VONUNU-243322 format. One record per residue (C-alpha): x, y, z. Coordinates in steps of 0.25 Angstrom, whole numbers, plus 5000, padded with zeros to 4 digits. Layout:
BEGIN
XYZ...
! end
This chain:
BEGIN
542653295463541653205458541553065463541953015449543153095449543553045462543252905458544152925445545352965455545052835463544952745450546152815444546952785457547252925458546652915472547652815478548852825469549052975470548053025480547252995492545753025492545453165493544253265491544353355479544053505483544553585470544153575456545353535446545153545431546253495422546253495407547253455396547053535383545653565387545253415390544853415405545453305413544453205419544953105429545452985422545453045408546552995399547553095393548653065384550053135386549853225374548553275380549253315393550553365388550253505392549853555406548353545409547453655413547153635427546153725434546053725449544753745457544653805471543953935476545254015480546354065471547154075484547153925486548353855479548453715474549453615469549253525457550053385456550053305443550553165444550653025437550552915447550752815436552152855431552852795424551952675422550652645429551052505431552352545438552252695443553652715448553652865446552252885453551852995454552453075443552253225445551853285432551453425437551453505450550853645452550653715465550053845470548953845460547853945464546453895466545453925455546553935444547253835435548653765438549453875429549353965441550053875450551553845452552153735444553153655452553253535442552953565428551953495420552453365414551453295405551053145407551753055397551552915403552452815396551552695398550152665404549052755409549452855419548652935429548953085429548453155442548253295445548153325460547753465466548053505480547653625488548853695494548853755508549653875503550353925491551853865490551653745498552253665486553553735484554453635477554253535466554553395468555953345464555353235455554153215447554153055449553652995462552953115466551853085476550653175477550253125491551653165497551753295489550353335495550753295509552153365508551553495503550353495513549353485501548353385507547353315498547153345484545953445481545853395466546353275458546253235443546953135434547053085420547652965414548752975403549452865395550452865383549852925370549752785363549252725376547852665376547752625391547752475388548252365379548252385365547552285356548352275343547652215332548452145322548052095308547851945308549151865304549151805290549151655293549251605279550551565274551051655263
! end
């Protein structure tokens, strides 16, 4: 992982809010409708409605990985009471393949933030063996990536990527509304 990519994870508070510091060791390529995800890029809900294409690096087809996709800003970045919302969970993904070869424990749910700018984070873990993640979590909300990794003996992530997502009409800031001047002359 390049220094700028790691810096974007720190600046985007992915390191800290979702994960601790880690050393990436596997390539992770994510694209939505042919548009490659670059850390911190903004995608609208319409652009992420369908599952992304995710290619896992590595050197051994026998090695397995788990992919977690979470929103640490749900339902609102100012008050993330549902942090982390689990959008997708795929396990037993063979190295050097794409995520479609894995076992989907939680089906893909596209991000549809009701308000604010949300971070959507993909975390890839290397499994010690196939089948170490056997059951899906009971709830999507209040998922914790750190606890999940600890409970399943996954260790530190091997790759991470994130994008931001906001409502279709959102601009990421306040809108300036220009109104025509008032007619001050009496009629």
